[in-house]
C-alpha positions as CSV (number, residue, x, y, z in Angstrom):
1,M,40.7,-41.8,-12.9
2,R,39.7,-43.4,-16.6
3,V,42.6,-44.0,-18.6
4,L,43.7,-44.8,-22.4
5,L,46.6,-46.4,-23.5
6,V,48.2,-45.5,-26.8
7,D,51.0,-47.6,-28.4
8,D,51.8,-49.6,-31.3
9,Q,53.5,-52.5,-29.3
10,R,50.8,-54.7,-27.9
11,L,53.1,-56.5,-25.5
12,F,54.2,-53.1,-24.1
13,R,50.7,-51.9,-23.8
14,E,49.4,-54.9,-22.1
15,G,52.6,-54.9,-19.4
16,L,51.7,-51.3,-18.8
17,C,47.8,-52.3,-18.5
18,A,48.8,-55.0,-16.1
19,L,51.1,-52.8,-14.0
20,L,48.9,-50.1,-13.7
21,G,45.8,-52.2,-12.8
22,S,47.9,-53.9,-9.9
23,R,49.4,-50.8,-8.2
24,G,46.9,-48.2,-9.7
25,N,43.5,-49.6,-8.1
26,A,44.3,-48.1,-4.5
27,K,44.6,-44.9,-6.5
28,G,41.3,-45.0,-8.2
29,L,42.7,-46.2,-11.8
30,E,40.8,-47.7,-14.5
31,I,42.1,-48.7,-18.0
32,V,39.2,-48.1,-20.1
33,G,40.9,-48.8,-23.5
34,Q,44.1,-49.5,-25.5
35,A,44.9,-48.1,-29.1
36,A,47.5,-49.2,-31.3
37,S,47.4,-45.9,-33.4
38,A,46.8,-42.5,-33.3
39,R,43.3,-43.1,-35.5
40,E,42.2,-45.9,-33.1
41,A,42.9,-43.3,-30.2
42,Y,40.6,-40.6,-31.5
43,E,37.9,-42.9,-32.0
44,L,38.2,-44.3,-28.5
45,V,38.6,-41.1,-27.0
46,R,35.4,-39.8,-28.5
47,R,33.7,-42.8,-27.1
48,L,35.2,-43.2,-24.1
49,R,35.8,-40.0,-23.1
50,P,38.9,-40.9,-20.7
51,D,40.2,-38.7,-18.1
52,L,43.9,-39.2,-19.0
53,V,45.5,-40.5,-22.3
54,V,49.0,-42.1,-22.0
55,T,50.6,-42.5,-25.1
56,E,54.1,-42.7,-27.4
57,L,55.3,-39.8,-29.4
58,L,56.5,-42.3,-32.0
59,L,53.0,-43.4,-33.6
60,P,53.2,-45.0,-36.9
61,G,51.3,-43.0,-39.9
62,V,50.9,-39.9,-37.6
63,D,53.6,-37.5,-35.7
64,G,52.9,-37.8,-32.2
65,V,52.6,-34.1,-31.4
66,T,49.9,-34.0,-34.2
67,A,48.2,-36.9,-32.5
68,V,48.5,-34.7,-28.9
69,R,46.8,-31.7,-30.7
70,E,43.9,-33.7,-31.8
71,I,43.3,-35.5,-28.6
72,R,43.3,-32.1,-26.9
73,K,40.6,-31.0,-29.3
74,L,38.5,-33.7,-29.2
75,Q,38.5,-34.0,-25.4
76,H,39.6,-30.7,-23.6
77,G,39.6,-31.7,-20.3
78,C,41.4,-34.8,-20.8
79,K,45.0,-34.9,-19.3
80,I,47.8,-36.3,-21.7
81,L,51.1,-38.3,-20.4
82,V,53.8,-38.6,-23.1
83,L,55.1,-42.1,-22.3
84,T,58.0,-42.5,-24.8
85,G,61.1,-43.8,-26.1
86,C,61.8,-40.8,-28.0
87,R,64.9,-38.7,-26.9
88,E,64.8,-36.1,-29.5
89,S,65.0,-32.8,-27.9
90,R,62.8,-31.1,-30.7
91,R,60.5,-33.3,-30.6
92,L,59.9,-33.5,-27.1
93,Q,59.8,-29.7,-27.0
94,D,57.3,-29.7,-29.6
95,A,55.1,-32.0,-27.4
96,W,55.4,-29.9,-24.3
97,L,54.4,-26.7,-26.4
98,A,51.6,-28.8,-27.7
99,G,50.3,-28.7,-24.3
100,I,51.0,-32.4,-22.9
101,D,50.7,-32.4,-19.2
102,A,53.5,-34.8,-18.2
103,C,56.4,-36.6,-20.0
104,V,58.0,-40.0,-18.6
105,T,60.6,-42.2,-20.7
106,K,60.3,-45.8,-21.2
107,D,63.4,-46.7,-19.3
108,E,62.3,-45.7,-16.4
109,S,60.3,-47.4,-13.7
110,V,56.4,-47.8,-13.2
111,E,56.7,-45.4,-10.0
112,A,57.3,-42.8,-12.2
113,V,54.5,-43.3,-14.2
114,I,52.5,-43.4,-11.0
115,A,54.4,-40.2,-9.7
116,A,53.2,-38.4,-13.0
117,I,49.9,-39.3,-12.5
118,A,49.8,-38.3,-9.3
119,C,51.2,-34.6,-10.1
120,L,48.2,-34.7,-12.6
121,E,45.8,-35.5,-10.2
122,A,46.8,-32.5,-8.3
123,S,46.4,-30.4,-11.2
124,R,50.6,-30.2,-11.8
125,R,52.6,-30.8,-14.9
126,Y,55.4,-33.5,-14.3
127,I,58.5,-34.3,-15.9
128,S,60.4,-37.3,-15.2
129,P,63.9,-37.2,-13.3
130,A,65.4,-38.6,-16.4
131,L,64.1,-35.6,-18.5
132,R,64.3,-32.9,-16.2
133,R,67.4,-31.1,-17.6
134,T,65.2,-30.9,-20.7
135,G,62.3,-30.2,-19.2
136,S,63.9,-27.2,-17.2
137,A,64.9,-25.9,-20.8
138,L,61.2,-26.4,-21.5
139,R,59.8,-24.6,-19.0
140,T,61.8,-21.7,-19.4
141,I,62.2,-21.7,-23.2
142,D,59.6,-18.6,-23.4
143,E,61.4,-17.0,-20.7
144,C,64.7,-17.2,-22.8
145,R,62.8,-16.2,-25.7
146,R,61.6,-13.1,-24.0
147,N,65.2,-12.3,-22.5
148,S,67.0,-12.7,-26.1
149,G,64.4,-10.4,-28.0
150,D,62.7,-13.1,-29.9
151,P,59.9,-12.0,-31.4
152,M,58.3,-15.5,-31.4
153,S,58.0,-15.0,-27.6
154,R,55.0,-12.6,-28.2
155,L,52.8,-15.0,-30.0
156,S,50.3,-17.0,-28.1
157,L,50.3,-21.0,-28.1
158,R,47.0,-20.7,-30.7
159,E,49.2,-17.9,-32.6
160,R,52.1,-20.5,-32.8
161,E,49.6,-23.2,-34.2
162,V,48.4,-21.0,-36.9
163,F,52.2,-19.8,-37.8
164,D,53.3,-23.4,-38.3
165,L,50.1,-24.2,-40.4
166,V,50.9,-21.3,-42.7
167,V,54.2,-21.8,-43.3
168,R,53.5,-25.3,-44.3
169,G,51.2,-23.9,-46.9
170,F,48.0,-24.3,-45.2
171,T,44.9,-21.8,-46.5
172,T,43.0,-19.8,-44.0
173,K,40.2,-22.3,-44.6
174,A,42.3,-25.5,-43.9
175,V,43.8,-23.7,-40.8
176,A,40.3,-23.3,-39.6
177,Q,39.6,-27.0,-40.4
178,E,42.6,-28.3,-38.9
179,L,42.4,-26.4,-35.5
180,C,38.3,-26.5,-35.2
181,I,38.0,-22.7,-35.3
182,S,36.0,-20.1,-37.9
183,T,37.7,-19.1,-40.6
184,K,37.3,-15.4,-39.2
185,T,39.0,-16.2,-36.0
186,V,42.2,-17.5,-38.1
187,E,42.0,-14.3,-39.7
188,T,42.3,-12.5,-36.6
189,H,45.0,-14.7,-35.2
190,R,47.2,-13.9,-38.5
191,A,46.5,-10.4,-38.2
192,H,48.3,-10.6,-34.8
193,I,51.0,-12.8,-36.2
194,N,51.7,-10.4,-38.7
195,E,51.7,-7.3,-36.4
196,K,53.9,-9.1,-34.3
197,L,56.6,-10.6,-36.9
198,A,56.4,-7.3,-38.9
199,A,54.9,-9.7,-41.6
200,H,52.5,-8.3,-44.5
201,C,51.9,-11.9,-46.3
202,S,52.6,-15.6,-45.9
203,A,55.6,-15.3,-48.0
204,D,57.2,-13.0,-45.2
205,L,56.1,-15.4,-42.6
206,V,58.2,-18.5,-44.7
207,R,61.0,-16.4,-45.2
208,Y,60.8,-15.5,-41.1
209,A,60.8,-19.1,-40.4
210,F,63.7,-20.1,-42.7
211,Q,65.8,-17.2,-40.9
212,S,64.5,-18.2,-37.7
213,S,66.8,-20.3,-35.5
214,E,63.5,-22.6,-34.3
215,P,60.9,-23.4,-37.0
216,P,60.0,-26.7,-35.0
217,S,57.1,-28.2,-36.7
218,V,58.2,-27.0,-40.3
219,A,60.7,-29.9,-40.0
220,A,59.1,-32.2,-37.5
221,D,55.9,-33.4,-39.7
222,S,56.2,-35.5,-42.1
223,A,52.1,-36.1,-43.2
224,S,50.6,-34.8,-46.0
225,G,49.1,-31.7,-45.7
226,P,45.7,-30.6,-47.4
227,S,47.7,-29.4,-50.8
228,G,49.1,-32.9,-51.0
229,F,52.8,-31.9,-50.2
230,K,54.8,-32.9,-47.3
231,R,53.9,-31.0,-44.3
232,G,57.9,-30.9,-43.5
233,N,58.3,-29.0,-46.8
234,V,57.1,-25.6,-47.9
235,P,55.3,-25.2,-51.0
236,H,57.0,-24.4,-54.0
237,R,54.7,-21.8,-55.1
238,V,55.2,-19.9,-51.7
239,V,58.9,-20.0,-51.8
240,A,58.9,-18.9,-55.1
241,K,56.7,-16.1,-53.8
242,S,58.8,-15.4,-51.0
243,R,61.7,-15.4,-53.5
244,R,60.4,-12.9,-55.8
245,G,60.0,-10.8,-52.9
246,E,63.2,-10.8,-51.9
247,A,64.4,-10.1,-55.5
248,R,62.4,-7.1,-55.6
249,A,63.5,-5.7,-52.2
250,R,67.1,-6.2,-53.6
251,K,66.3,-4.5,-57.2
252,P,67.8,-0.8,-56.8
253,S,65.2,1.8,-57.2
C-alpha cells in the first residue's frame, strides 16, 4: 500500500514515517511522500497516486474537511485516514460525513494507526478506541435524524455538499466547479433539495440552515469563497433577501 503523509509538523511526519517504515514493511506499506500543507498534498496526490493518505485535520490555510473532499475528488479510490490532534466533535463529524475512512487521535500509539490501516485493507472503516464514543454517534447520526423526523436525513451526501455550498452563497456555476460536476447536475441536486426541504429559493435554504440545529459547514470553514466573502458567513445579499421574504410572509393580506 502506497502511503502519503500530510501534517504541518515536520518532526511528527518524519517520526511517523520512521515508525510506519519499521513496523509496516511486513504489511506492505510504502511511504511514497510527505506534505506540509493541503496544497502540497493535492500536488503529490496527482503525481504519486497513493493508495492511502494519512492527514491531519488542522492544516494551515485550508480547513481539513475541505482538504478531505479535494483529495477524494483527485483520487476517488484513495483511502483517507485522519490522524489528528483535533477533538472538536463538530469538525470530526464533518470529516466523517465528508467520507474519511478512518480516524485516530495523536495521543494514541502507533499500534492504533497500524490497526486502522489493517481495517482499511479489509475495506472496513475504523474509529480509534479514544473516539469510539464519538464514532458511535457518527455512525448513527443519520439514523437519529430519521428517527427524529429531521428532513436533512433525506438528503444524500452529495445533496448535503450542494446544500452547504448554496447556503454559503455559491452560485450554481461555482458549486459545479467546487464539486467537479456539471451545472445541469447541480440544478438537479438543487431541485431535489428544494423538494425534500420544501424550499423555493436560496433564501429559503439559508433560512432553513439558520433555523436548523446543525448547519455544520457554514460555521466551520474559514476560507474565502468564490464571491470574496468568508465561507463561515452567509452573504449579506442572501440574508437580506431571506429577511425580505420573512417580512412579506408576516405582512397581513
